[in-house]
C-alpha positions as CSV (number, residue, x, y, z in Angstrom):
1,M,35.6,-76.6,54.4
2,N,32.6,-74.4,53.4
3,I,30.3,-76.7,55.6
4,I,32.5,-76.0,58.7
5,K,32.5,-72.3,58.0
6,Q,28.8,-72.0,57.4
7,T,27.8,-73.9,60.5
8,E,30.5,-72.3,62.8
9,L,31.9,-75.6,64.1
10,K,34.5,-75.3,66.6
11,P,37.9,-77.2,66.2
12,E,37.2,-79.3,69.1
13,E,33.9,-80.6,67.3
14,V,35.6,-81.4,64.1
15,N,38.2,-84.1,62.8
16,I,39.4,-83.4,59.1
17,I,41.0,-86.4,57.7
18,V,42.7,-85.7,54.2
19,G,45.9,-86.6,52.4
20,N,49.4,-85.6,53.9
21,S,50.3,-82.4,51.9
22,E,51.3,-79.0,52.4
23,D,48.4,-77.6,50.1
24,N,45.8,-79.5,52.4
25,D,47.3,-78.1,55.5
26,R,47.1,-74.5,54.1
27,Q,43.6,-75.0,53.1
28,I,42.6,-76.2,56.6
29,A,44.4,-73.3,58.2
30,R,42.2,-71.1,56.1
31,I,39.2,-72.3,58.2
32,G,40.3,-70.5,61.3
33,E,42.6,-70.8,64.4
34,G,42.8,-74.2,65.8
35,F,41.8,-76.1,62.8
36,K,44.4,-78.8,61.8
37,R,44.6,-82.1,59.8
38,G,43.5,-85.0,62.0
39,R,43.7,-88.8,61.9
40,I,41.5,-91.6,62.3
41,P,40.6,-92.5,65.9
42,L,41.8,-96.2,66.9
43,K,39.4,-98.5,68.5
44,G,38.2,-97.3,71.9
45,E,39.6,-93.7,71.4
46,T,36.8,-90.9,71.6
47,H,35.4,-89.7,68.2
48,K,34.8,-85.9,67.6
49,K,31.2,-85.1,66.7
50,F,31.9,-84.4,63.1
51,T,34.5,-86.3,61.1
52,F,35.2,-85.1,57.4
53,C,37.0,-87.5,55.1
54,T,38.4,-87.3,51.6
55,S,39.0,-90.6,49.6
56,T,42.3,-90.9,51.4
57,A,40.3,-92.3,54.3
58,Y,37.3,-94.6,52.8
59,A,39.6,-96.8,50.8
60,G,40.7,-99.0,53.7
61,C,40.2,-97.4,57.1
62,D,38.0,-98.5,59.8
63,F,35.9,-96.4,62.2
64,Y,34.9,-97.5,65.5
65,S,32.3,-95.1,66.5
66,T,29.5,-96.3,68.7
67,N,26.9,-93.8,67.1
68,A,28.0,-92.5,63.8
69,A,26.1,-92.0,60.7
70,T,27.8,-92.0,57.1
71,F,27.0,-89.3,54.7
72,V,28.6,-89.6,51.2
73,I,28.8,-86.3,49.1
74,S,29.9,-86.8,45.5
75,D,30.4,-84.2,42.8
76,C,30.3,-85.5,39.4
77,N,32.4,-82.5,38.2
78,R,35.3,-83.6,40.3
79,P,37.2,-86.7,38.7
80,N,38.2,-88.0,42.1
81,T,34.8,-88.5,43.2
82,A,33.0,-89.0,39.8
83,V,35.2,-92.1,39.1
84,D,35.3,-93.7,42.3
85,I,31.8,-93.5,43.3
86,A,30.9,-95.9,40.6
87,T,32.9,-98.6,42.4
88,E,33.3,-97.7,46.1
89,L,29.9,-97.0,47.5
90,V,29.8,-100.4,49.2
91,Q,33.2,-99.8,50.5
92,I,32.4,-96.5,51.9
93,A,29.2,-98.0,53.5
94,G,31.2,-100.7,55.4
95,R,33.8,-98.3,57.1
96,Q,31.7,-98.2,60.3
97,R,32.7,-101.5,62.0
98,L,31.0,-101.7,65.4
99,A,27.8,-103.8,65.6
100,C,26.7,-101.8,68.5
101,N,26.4,-98.6,66.4
102,P,22.7,-98.3,65.7
103,F,23.4,-96.3,62.5
104,R,26.1,-98.6,61.2
105,Q,23.8,-100.0,58.3
106,F,22.5,-96.5,57.1
107,L,24.2,-94.5,54.4
108,T,23.0,-91.2,52.8
109,F,24.3,-90.7,49.4
110,V,24.1,-87.0,47.9
111,Y,25.2,-86.5,44.4
112,N,24.5,-84.2,41.3
113,V,23.4,-85.0,37.8
114,N,24.2,-81.8,35.9
115,A,24.8,-83.3,32.7
116,E,21.7,-85.4,32.1
117,E,19.8,-82.6,30.6
118,V,22.6,-81.8,28.1
119,E,22.6,-83.6,24.8
120,Q,26.0,-84.6,23.3
121,E,25.4,-82.3,20.2
122,T,24.5,-79.4,22.4
123,F,27.6,-79.8,24.5
124,N,29.7,-80.1,21.4
125,E,28.2,-76.7,20.2
126,H,29.0,-75.3,23.7
127,L,32.6,-76.4,23.4
128,C,32.9,-75.0,19.9
129,R,31.5,-71.6,21.0
130,K,33.9,-71.5,24.0
131,V,37.0,-72.3,21.9
132,N,36.2,-69.4,19.4
133,V,35.7,-67.0,22.4
134,T,39.0,-68.2,23.9
135,L,41.0,-67.6,20.5
136,D,39.4,-64.2,20.1
137,E,40.2,-63.3,23.6
138,I,43.8,-64.5,23.4
139,R,44.4,-62.6,20.4
140,D,42.8,-59.2,21.8
141,N,44.6,-59.7,25.2
142,N,48.1,-60.1,23.5
143,N,47.4,-57.4,21.0
144,A,46.0,-54.9,23.5
145,G,48.3,-51.7,24.5
146,E,50.5,-51.8,27.4
147,A,48.3,-50.5,30.0
148,L,45.0,-52.3,28.9
149,R,47.0,-55.7,28.6
150,A,48.5,-55.1,32.2
151,K,45.0,-54.7,33.5
152,R,43.8,-57.8,31.9
153,I,46.7,-59.7,33.4
154,K,45.8,-58.5,36.9
155,D,42.3,-59.3,36.4
156,F,43.1,-62.8,35.2
157,R,45.2,-63.5,38.5
158,R,42.3,-62.2,40.7
159,I,39.9,-65.0,39.4
160,P,39.4,-67.8,41.6
161,D,40.7,-71.0,40.3
162,N,37.1,-72.7,40.6
163,V,35.4,-70.0,38.2
164,K,38.5,-69.2,36.0
165,Y,37.6,-71.2,33.0
166,Q,33.7,-71.0,33.0
167,D,33.5,-68.8,30.1
168,S,36.7,-69.5,28.1
169,Y,39.9,-71.5,28.2
170,T,42.1,-68.5,28.2
171,M,45.2,-68.5,30.6
172,Y,48.0,-66.2,31.4
173,D,51.4,-68.1,31.0
174,E,53.8,-66.5,33.5
175,Q,56.7,-68.1,31.9
176,K,55.9,-67.2,28.5
177,G,54.5,-63.9,29.4
178,E,51.4,-64.0,27.2
179,F,47.9,-65.3,27.1
180,V,47.6,-68.8,25.7
181,F,45.0,-71.5,25.3
182,N,44.7,-73.8,28.4
183,R,44.3,-77.2,26.8
184,L,44.1,-79.2,30.1
185,A,40.9,-77.0,31.0
186,Y,39.5,-77.9,27.5
187,V,40.1,-81.8,28.1
188,N,38.9,-81.7,31.6
189,E,35.5,-80.2,30.8
190,Q,35.0,-82.8,28.0
191,Y,36.0,-85.6,30.6
192,C,33.7,-84.2,33.2
193,F,30.6,-84.4,30.7
194,D,31.7,-87.8,29.8
195,V,31.9,-88.9,33.3
196,Q,28.4,-87.4,34.2
197,K,26.7,-89.1,31.1
198,F,28.2,-92.5,31.9
199,N,28.2,-92.6,35.7
200,Y,25.5,-90.1,36.9
201,Q,22.9,-89.7,34.4
202,N,19.6,-90.7,35.9
203,G,21.5,-92.0,38.9
204,V,22.5,-95.1,36.7
205,I,25.1,-96.5,38.7
206,V,23.4,-96.1,42.2
207,K,20.3,-97.9,40.5
208,K,22.3,-100.6,39.2
209,L,23.8,-101.2,42.7
210,L,20.3,-101.2,44.2
211,Q,18.8,-103.3,41.3
212,D,21.6,-106.0,41.6
213,S,20.4,-106.5,45.1
214,S,16.7,-106.9,43.8
215,F,15.5,-103.5,45.2
216,D,12.9,-101.5,43.4
217,V,14.2,-98.3,41.8
218,S,11.7,-95.9,40.3
219,E,12.5,-92.3,39.0
220,N,11.3,-90.2,41.7
221,Q,12.1,-91.8,44.9
222,T,12.3,-89.9,48.0
223,Y,15.3,-89.5,50.3
224,A,13.8,-91.8,52.8
225,V,13.3,-94.7,50.2
226,Y,17.0,-94.5,48.9
227,Q,18.1,-94.4,52.5
228,E,16.3,-97.4,53.5
229,Q,17.5,-99.2,50.5
230,L,21.0,-98.1,50.6
231,K,21.6,-99.4,54.1
232,H,21.5,-103.1,52.8
233,L,24.3,-102.5,50.2
234,I,27.0,-103.3,53.0
235,K,25.8,-106.9,52.8
236,K,27.0,-107.2,49.1
237,E,30.6,-108.4,48.2
238,P,32.0,-105.3,46.4
239,F,34.3,-107.2,44.1
240,V,31.6,-108.4,42.1
241,D,30.3,-104.8,41.4
242,R,33.9,-103.5,40.8
243,M,34.5,-106.1,38.2
244,Q,31.1,-105.5,36.4
245,A,31.6,-101.8,36.5
246,Y,35.3,-102.3,35.2
247,C,34.0,-104.5,32.2
248,E,31.4,-101.8,31.5
249,Y,34.2,-99.0,31.4
250,R,36.3,-101.3,28.9
251,A,33.3,-101.2,26.6
252,K,32.9,-97.5,26.5
253,Q,34.8,-95.0,24.1
254,G,36.0,-91.5,24.7
255,L,37.6,-89.8,27.5
256,I,36.2,-91.9,30.3
257,V,38.4,-94.7,29.0
258,N,41.7,-92.7,28.9
259,L,41.2,-91.0,32.3
260,A,38.9,-93.4,34.5
261,M,40.6,-96.6,33.6
262,P,43.9,-95.8,35.0
263,T,42.4,-94.8,38.3
264,L,40.6,-98.1,38.6
265,E,43.5,-100.1,37.5
266,S,45.9,-98.3,39.8
267,K,43.9,-99.2,42.9
268,Y,42.6,-102.8,41.7
269,P,45.2,-104.2,39.3
270,E,43.6,-107.5,39.5
271,L,40.7,-106.1,37.5
272,R,42.8,-105.8,34.3
273,Y,44.5,-108.9,35.0
274,Y,41.2,-111.0,34.8
275,Y,39.8,-109.0,32.0
276,E,43.0,-109.5,29.7
277,A,43.3,-113.2,30.9
278,L,39.6,-114.2,30.4
279,G,37.8,-111.7,28.3
280,V,34.5,-110.0,29.2
281,D,32.3,-112.9,28.0
282,R,33.9,-115.4,30.1
283,I,33.9,-113.1,33.1
284,K,30.3,-112.3,32.7
285,A,29.5,-116.0,32.2
286,L,31.4,-116.7,35.6
287,N,28.9,-114.0,37.2
288,Y,31.8,-111.7,38.1
289,K,32.7,-113.6,41.1
290,E,36.4,-113.6,42.1
291,K,36.4,-117.1,43.4
292,K,35.3,-118.5,39.9
293,L,37.6,-116.2,38.2
294,L,40.5,-117.4,40.1
295,N,39.5,-121.0,39.5
296,E,39.2,-120.4,35.8
297,I,42.8,-118.9,35.9
298,H,44.0,-121.8,37.6
299,I,42.5,-124.1,35.1
300,M,43.9,-122.0,32.2
301,K,47.4,-122.1,33.7
302,T,47.2,-125.9,34.3
303,K,46.2,-126.5,30.6
304,N,49.0,-124.3,29.6
305,K,51.6,-126.4,31.6
306,I,50.0,-129.6,30.1
307,R,50.1,-128.2,26.5
308,H,53.7,-127.2,26.9
309,E,54.5,-130.8,27.9
310,L,52.6,-132.6,25.1
311,H,53.8,-130.3,22.3
312,G,57.3,-131.5,23.3
313,I,56.3,-135.1,22.9
314,I,53.6,-135.3,20.3
315,H,54.0,-133.9,16.8
316,I,51.6,-133.3,13.7
317,G,51.5,-136.4,11.8
318,D,52.1,-138.9,14.5
319,R,49.6,-141.9,14.6
320,I,49.3,-142.9,18.3
321,L,47.5,-145.8,19.7
322,T,44.7,-145.0,22.3
323,T,46.3,-146.9,25.0
324,D,49.8,-145.1,24.4
325,I,48.0,-141.8,24.5
326,Q,46.5,-142.5,27.8
327,Q,50.0,-143.6,29.1
328,T,51.5,-140.4,27.9
329,L,48.8,-138.3,29.5
330,H,49.3,-140.2,32.9
331,D,52.9,-139.6,32.8
332,V,52.5,-135.9,32.2
333,Y,49.6,-135.5,34.8
334,D,52.0,-137.3,37.3
335,R,54.7,-134.9,36.6
336,L,52.6,-131.8,37.0
337,G,50.9,-133.2,40.3
338,I,47.4,-133.3,38.5
339,D,44.9,-135.6,39.9
340,K,43.0,-136.5,36.7
341,S,42.2,-140.0,34.9
342,P,43.8,-139.7,31.6
343,K,41.4,-140.1,28.5
344,A,42.7,-140.1,24.9
345,T,40.1,-137.6,24.0
346,D,41.8,-135.2,26.3
347,L,44.2,-134.5,23.4
348,N,41.3,-132.4,21.8
349,E,42.1,-129.6,24.0
350,F,45.5,-129.3,22.7
351,F,45.6,-131.0,19.1
352,E,43.5,-131.4,16.2
353,I,43.0,-135.2,16.1
354,H,41.2,-137.7,13.9
355,P,40.4,-141.4,14.8
356,V,42.2,-144.0,12.9
357,K,43.0,-147.7,12.7
358,I,46.9,-148.5,13.4
359,P,48.1,-151.6,12.2
360,T,49.9,-153.6,15.1
361,A,51.5,-157.2,15.5
362,N,48.1,-158.2,17.0
363,G,46.0,-156.6,14.3
364,R,44.5,-153.1,13.7
365,K,43.8,-151.0,16.9
366,N,42.1,-147.7,17.7
367,G,44.1,-144.5,17.8
368,F,44.4,-141.2,16.6
369,E,46.2,-139.1,13.9
370,I,47.7,-135.7,15.0
371,R,46.5,-133.2,12.2
372,G,47.2,-129.8,13.8
373,I,48.2,-127.9,17.0
374,L,45.9,-125.9,19.1
């Protein structure tokens, strides 16, 4: 909104794409007369000169402009961008669909890294001081005389939301009629610091996307170098990066897990499914590739079906001839529609077996004794 005001853009020049809510409509109306919430133009429709989108647009919408360039602005103090930017950069880059667009493969990424200069111990001291200030402020405000207390309530109501909790976590509770400790503001500040440290310190996530594509990433690259490298990211399959980022999130401790994970899991439930079914080591061994993960899941499900069948037929203590084992496996494979040649040693995947000689009418023959269930 500030960009539109500061550049004095006109309503006919601007398309604002945000979520459908009354709050969004009110904020857009504050820009000035004629501004309203827009929609993504369909293929063949005319595009306005400037299109501003929140995350409601880039997740799965396509743009068909013949000459549009993409700029991504990420504020690591805001959870909705700080979390998503780690997994969605490639998705955003691919929103421009027309091959005739000369800027289709260019993306400019602007982001902040405020927390990188703050050590964890320093930040903890900052929180402690702010909590002490809050407790003193709450006590003084609630115990102040009637006139002074009324003035402080009035002052608090005038503070803009974006600066209200910069110096303390003091909040006036309208229902209780008293000043209280805003624990959500306290938790949010911890969370933002956690996100910055994990996602944005030294541009770690951006660099990883580039390094995975065999690009050289140094500390002080110019805007032009980043622009030239980022344009190639649309060639990558985004699932691999999402899956790898998810595994890295799961390995982390602290608020980033409690708050970031539900966001990823709600948008991409398959990530949690693969992680819990296969585990991080197996996923890493399969190079985070979805096709390989799906195949591994299929193999696991097939083995579970075979295991269920065999456990109903074969029991601990059984001594079975090799030929009988092969026949049993053949029957099971046939019932399950599995195209596989049965081998007696296939039992190793489902039972603890030991080779033995089994007496028969024609002498002692090879077989196995079942000593345990796997």
